[in-house]
C-alpha positions as a Python dict, from the first residue, in 0.01 Angstrom:
ca = {
    (1, 'M'): (0, 0, 0),
    (2, 'K'): (98, -218, -304),
    (3, 'D'): (263, -448, -85),
    (4, 'E'): (-30, -488, 146),
    (5, 'K'): (-277, -564, -181),
    (6, 'N'): (-32, -804, -305),
    (7, 'K'): (14, -966, 27),
    (8, 'E'): (-371, -987, 22),
    (9, 'K'): (-379, -1152, -331),
    (10, 'L'): (-113, -1366, -260),
    (11, 'E'): (-297, -1499, 75),
    (12, 'E'): (-608, -1546, -147),
    (13, 'V'): (-431, -1736, -406),
    (14, 'E'): (-285, -1951, -113),
    (15, 'E'): (-614, -2001, 34),
    (16, 'I'): (-745, -2121, -326),
    (17, 'Q'): (-448, -2351, -355),
    (18, 'E'): (-459, -2490, -10),
    (19, 'P'): (-800, -2680, -74),
    (20, 'E'): (-640, -2842, -384),
    (21, 'E'): (-340, -2931, -176),
    (22, 'K'): (-563, -3079, 87),
    (23, 'S'): (-770, -3260, -181),
    (24, 'D'): (-449, -3412, -317),
    (25, 'E'): (-329, -3495, 26),
    (26, 'V'): (-677, -3657, 113),
    (27, 'E'): (-654, -3860, -201),
    (28, 'E'): (-285, -3976, -120),
    (29, 'L'): (-395, -4072, 245),
    (30, 'K'): (-694, -4275, 106),
    (31, 'Q'): (-464, -4465, -140),
    (32, 'R'): (-213, -4526, 145),
    (33, 'A'): (-517, -4641, 375),
    (34, 'E'): (-637, -4862, 96),
    (35, 'E'): (-300, -5012, 31),
    (36, 'F'): (-247, -5088, 404),
    (37, 'E'): (-599, -5237, 434),
    (38, 'N'): (-491, -5463, 88),
    (39, 'N'): (-168, -5562, 265),
    (40, 'Y'): (-345, -5662, 579),
    (41, 'K'): (-604, -5856, 399),
    (42, 'R'): (-321, -6040, 210),
    (43, 'A'): (-134, -6096, 524),
    (44, 'L'): (-433, -6231, 712),
    (45, 'A'): (-501, -6480, 413),
    (46, 'D'): (-145, -6594, 410),
    (47, 'Y'): (-156, -6649, 776),
    (48, 'Q'): (-481, -6853, 752),
    (49, 'N'): (-339, -7054, 467),
    (50, 'L'): (-25, -7115, 691),
    (51, 'Q'): (-237, -7268, 995),
    (52, 'K'): (-433, -7482, 724),
    (53, 'R'): (-126, -7630, 584),
    (54, 'V'): (44, -7684, 941),
    (55, 'S'): (-266, -7848, 1057),
    (56, 'E'): (-264, -8085, 742),
    (57, 'E'): (118, -8164, 775),
    (58, 'K'): (62, -8236, 1129),
    (59, 'S'): (-218, -8473, 1040),
    (60, 'E'): (-15, -8633, 799),
    (61, 'W'): (286, -8688, 1038),
    (62, 'I'): (71, -8845, 1300),
    (63, 'Q'): (-59, -9081, 998),
    (64, 'S'): (296, -9153, 891),
    (65, 'A'): (394, -9244, 1251),
    (66, 'N'): (84, -9483, 1264),
    (67, 'K'): (180, -9618, 949),
    (68, 'D'): (475, -9774, 1055),
    (69, 'L'): (336, -9914, 1376),
    (70, 'L'): (37, -10064, 1160),
    (71, 'L'): (286, -10208, 922),
    (72, 'R'): (427, -10424, 1200),
    (73, 'L'): (116, -10525, 1332),
    (74, 'L'): (-30, -10655, 1012),
    (75, 'P'): (183, -10957, 1011),
    (76, 'V'): (45, -11061, 1354),
    (77, 'L'): (-305, -11022, 1213),
    (78, 'D'): (-221, -11236, 914),
    (79, 'T'): (-84, -11521, 1168),
    (80, 'L'): (-399, -11511, 1386),
    (81, 'M'): (-600, -11527, 1069),
    (82, 'L'): (-414, -11828, 939),
    (83, 'A'): (-432, -11992, 1277),
    (84, 'E'): (-817, -11933, 1280),
    (85, 'K'): (-852, -12079, 925),
    (86, 'H'): (-692, -12416, 1042),
    (87, 'L'): (-823, -12408, 1423),
    (88, 'Q'): (-1196, -12293, 1387),
    (89, 'D'): (-1174, -12152, 1744),
    (90, 'Q'): (-1473, -11918, 1861),
    (91, 'G'): (-1220, -11719, 2092),
    (92, 'L'): (-957, -11667, 1831),
    (93, 'T'): (-1248, -11539, 1597),
    (94, 'V'): (-1374, -11287, 1836),
    (95, 'S'): (-1003, -11159, 1921),
    (96, 'I'): (-947, -11104, 1526),
    (97, 'N'): (-1269, -10913, 1510),
    (98, 'H'): (-1157, -10698, 1819),
    (99, 'F'): (-818, -10641, 1629),
    (100, 'L'): (-1023, -10562, 1293),
    (101, 'D'): (-1238, -10325, 1499),
    (102, 'T'): (-945, -10148, 1653),
    (103, 'L'): (-775, -10100, 1319),
    (104, 'K'): (-1091, -9968, 1141),
    (105, 'A'): (-1118, -9712, 1433),
    (106, 'E'): (-758, -9603, 1339),
    (107, 'G'): (-862, -9556, 976),
    (108, 'V'): (-769, -9897, 826),
    (109, 'T'): (-1003, -10073, 614),
    (110, 'R'): (-954, -10402, 413),
    (111, 'I'): (-919, -10393, 62),
    (112, 'K'): (-1205, -10627, -118),
    (113, 'T'): (-1036, -10863, -352),
    (114, 'T'): (-1218, -11188, -414),
    (115, 'G'): (-1442, -11175, -739),
    (116, 'E'): (-1331, -10803, -790),
    (117, 'D'): (-1158, -10696, -1093),
    (118, 'F'): (-761, -10688, -1061),
    (119, 'N'): (-648, -10341, -962),
    (120, 'P'): (-282, -10288, -960),
    (121, 'H'): (-311, -10006, -757),
    (122, 'L'): (-464, -10177, -460),
    (123, 'M'): (-331, -10534, -551),
    (124, 'E'): (-29, -10750, -609),
    (125, 'C'): (-77, -11030, -844),
    (126, 'V'): (138, -11325, -732),
    (127, 'T'): (19, -11587, -971),
    (128, 'T'): (-233, -11652, -1230),
    (129, 'E'): (-450, -11941, -1279),
    (130, 'Q'): (-726, -12068, -1521),
    (131, 'G'): (-1035, -11873, -1466),
    (132, 'E'): (-1226, -11542, -1550),
    (133, 'E'): (-976, -11294, -1729),
    (134, 'G'): (-884, -11034, -1489),
    (135, 'K'): (-1094, -11115, -1200),
    (136, 'V'): (-926, -11206, -840),
    (137, 'L'): (-978, -11588, -789),
    (138, 'E'): (-825, -11605, -437),
    (139, 'E'): (-665, -11379, -190),
    (140, 'L'): (-338, -11495, -57),
    (141, 'R'): (-265, -11208, 169),
    (142, 'A'): (-496, -10939, 275),
    (143, 'G'): (-448, -10595, 180),
    (144, 'Y'): (-519, -10269, 370),
    (145, 'M'): (-595, -9884, 326),
    (146, 'L'): (-506, -9623, 574),
    (147, 'Y'): (-777, -9383, 492),
    (148, 'D'): (-756, -9311, 132),
    (149, 'K'): (-401, -9446, 69),
    (150, 'V'): (-258, -9810, 53),
    (151, 'L'): (-116, -9917, 357),
    (152, 'R'): (-15, -10266, 216),
    (153, 'P'): (-140, -10395, -150),
    (154, 'A'): (-330, -10721, -127),
    (155, 'Q'): (-161, -11031, -264),
    (156, 'V'): (-386, -11232, -483),
    (157, 'K'): (-444, -11496, -743),
    (158, 'V'): (-578, -11364, -1098),
    (159, 'G'): (-760, -11560, -1344),
    (160, 'K'): (-651, -11575, -1718),
    (161, 'E'): (-790, -11752, -2005),
}
């Protein structure tokens, strides 16, 4: 009988301990679930950052490839502009404007120089001449930007007092 009473008491104690153990297990499972959720969120954020970085790099590669081609085409444009200056031909003017429009569609814009303050980031001073200090007096070769980067700096004549 004593053994039976002891067994009953032991079972009661186990029953009392079980909910506490279950509560500990539940807490542990909640923590693990929270940890898995945090890991999932981090992995998802990392993946999204990777997608964004790959997209930006791809765009830069395309621009870089275009840059080489554009740099080879700009001397042709320079020659056409020089010919226009001397010939005053209407057909040549239309062709140059079409060329410039095509470049603009590819993200190439001409750097404004004449009458502007000299900017060493956008311009290259080839010579100086008597004139207003730091102002561009004449553009000797046009400069161009590819989106927000200098494709080719403008060569200019800058004034000095």
